[in-house]
C-alpha positions, 0 to 999 in steps of 0.5 A: 376980452380986449379988442385985439384978443377978439380980433385974434379969436375971429381970425382963429375962427376964420382959419377953422372956417376955411377948412370947412368951406374948402373941398376935402382933398382926395385921400382924406375923409371930411372929418379928418380935414375939419379936425386938421382945421380945428387943430390949426385954430387951436394952435393959432389961439395958443400962439396969439394968446387969445385966452390962457393956454389951459382955457384954450385947451379945455375948450378944445377938449369940450369941442372934441367931446361934443362934436364927435369929430374924431369918430372915423367916417368908416365907423360911422358908415359901419354903424349906418350899415348895421342899423339898416341890416337890423331893419332888413333882417326883421325876422332873421330869415335865411331868405332875407339874408340871401336877398340882402347879400345879393342886393349889396353885391350887385350894388357894389359891383355896379358902382365900381363898374361905373366909377372905375373906368377900366379899359375895355380889354381888361373889363371884358376879361374881368367880366368873364370871371363868373365869381362876382366876389372876385370881380368886386375885389379886382375892380376895387383894387383898380379903383383904389389905384385910380383914386385912394383907399379912402375913396374906395371904402366910401364907394363900397360903403355907400353902395351897401347903404343904398342897397340896404336902404332900398330893402329897408323901405319894405319894412319901414318908412324913410323917416323912421329909417333915418331916425333909427340910423341917426340915433345909432350914429349919435350914440357912436359919436357920443361915446367916441367923442368923450373917450378921445377927448379925455384920452390924453389924461391917461398918457404916462408921459404927461403924468411923468411931467406933472410929478416931476414938476411937483418933485422939483418943488421939494428941491426948492422948498428944502433949500437943497436946490439953493445949496446945489446952485451955490456949489455950481456957482462956486465952480463955474460962476465967474461968467454967465456963459460958464454956468451955461456950459456947466448945464451943457456938460451935465446934459451930455454926461447924464444923457447916455444913462438917462433914458428919459429926456424929461427926467434929465432936463426937467427933474434933475437940471431944471431945479438947479437952474431955477435955484441959480437964477433966484440966487441972482434975484432973477425970478418971474414973480418980480419980473426980473427973469431977464437978469439971468433966468431966461437965458439959463432956462433956454440953454437948459432946454435947448441942450436937451434935444442935442443930448437926446440925439447923441445916444440911443438911450438918451430919450425914449423914442430913439429905440423906435427909430432903430426899429423903423430903420430896420423895418424900412431896410428889410433888416439890412441896417440895424443900428447898434448903441456904439454905432449910434453914439459914434456917429452922433457924438461929434456932431452933437458936441459941436452943436453943444458948443455953439448953442449957448453962444447963439442963445446968448446972442438971441436972448442976452442976459443982463448979468454977464460978468460975475467976478465975485460970484464964486467967493460969494457962493462959498460964503453962502454955503458956509452960512447954510451950514450942515445939510438939514434932515429934509435936504438929506432926504430930498438928496437921497430921493434925488439920487434914487430917482437918478439911479432908477431913471438911468436903469440901475435896477435893470442893470443889477437885478433885471427889473424894469420900471417905467419912468413915470412909476419911478417918479410916483415912487419919488413923490410917495417918498417925499410925501411919507417923509414929510418933505412935501405935504399934500397941500404943497401938491395941491398948491403946485398950480403949474403942474395941474395947468400942465396936465390940462393943456399938455393932455389936450395937445397930445390928444389932438396930435394923436387924433391927427394920426388916427384920422390919417392926416399925418399919413396924408401929409407925409405922402403928399410931401414925398410926392412933392419931393419926387416931382421937384426932381431933387438929387440924393442929398437935396431930397434927404434935406428936403424930407428931413426938414419937412419931417422936422417942422411938421412937429409944430403939429405934435405934442409928443416926439413918440407920436410924431415918430410913430406916425411919420418917420417910417413914411418919410424914411421910406420915401427917401429910400425910394427916391435914392437916398443912401440908407445909412446916411439918410438914417443919421440925417433923420435921427438928427431931425427927429431929435432937433424937432424938440427945440421948436415949441413949448409942447414939443416934448415932455421937457418943454412944459416943465421948463416953460411952466417956470415962467422964465421964458415968454411964449414968443421968445420960446418959439422964436429962439426955438426956430433959430436954434433948430436951424443952427442945430441942423446946419451944424450937425448935418454939415459936421456929420456929412464929413464925419459920417464919410470918414466913418464909411457910413456912405 
């Protein structure tokens, strides 16, 4: 490891250390705060390229498995309590159970009385109630409002543990008690740790990505990609920008009938982009990706978030957004397919028009003018001759996948198939037909590398939600927006941008939306944001966030895995495009949505 990489590694460790040394914020458990530090350190290690991406993520998986850090503290305390109860109830007698229940009840009540600091009038009224369970319930609610639900749970569990431990000392020494409790907690953390560490590998989206990469190899191997590339060049090949806009047009046309944005940009368009790039002798293997391949790959990817925002059926999480908006507004707003498409089409088209120009400025291709490309492409098509058997099979599989991903079976026969299931069917067909061999599958290192690092990042992002970190951050931002005294428009912009850029901590749009959309949208409504207008602003943010990173959505690792774009350039262009997309789509949207009567 070089000196610079060692320094970067030490910096990542220092960041992790900060989370262990600083006080845990009220509302979070200690392991939740520490896990956020681990996630931040892993992301920094990826950004600073301390080690290959897959290696960093394998180490992260090992740390989660070994440490059991993802085990919720509530479960650890429950295991502690269960162990103590087992010691106390040595002969399982009714008298022991009554004594145990009375002791824990008294301990909880006393702890709440000492900690809650309830006003005397209310306290006297509460103590006049004879039922101690009701007293405890009222005190617990009061204490939770003063502090947080987490603090309340810790106090109650701690009181139970203290009372039970006192009783357990009648049957066993403290040393023996501690040993038994430690074994129980260790077993729990061991089981939870390995289960959580490997949970990302069961994610169907990740397997859709892996299988899509392998199928894309078939398009290239058979020469079908080259043939399609030359066809595109024959029509749009006079300028590099012309090819870019052909990609944009393809994304827009396919979006309403392709519910998987990964399938659309990753499995359908990406192989064509690669073939076009290679036809101009632009490839990462030869270090010539800057000729045209880097630019076209960036356009291919950055068109994807915009097209996803334009239709409910353009990406899987969009229907979830519709449901969450309906829940937050008590079913007063239930967006229809037509309403969504009408509201987002014009902002989306404007962003689609500007995006290739911005990328052209940020990452200019060396090949800009291609006056003879159209004639050259037609000559090459003539040299290729009639389509070969393998090409025909690959084209048939290609069209079948497109039709199934677009929901043809559901439209005609009422049959629904998962997008990953469809991809596996396509892979099976190319294997059975001999278009690809199993050795080809094994040699597709990009796919298996993607499986490792994307599974790890999805796992860690999911655990942030499980441990309450995402909820904590969202509520803190909502409180900050309120304290800043922002107006209706400014609070919507502030919260939507906070929601958007929180996606740096997520490797899945579905996970991000599931964890945070409802909180951010509800916070905006509570602060006076117009419901329908704010819904469309959040719709924009929830799709534009895919522009940011090489793990932001399923499409990202497919295109990033081709190695046409460096990590630094991907993140840099992604951030700028996210700003441009939001500026264009929101500014156009505010006028367009006013015209449509959305606010």
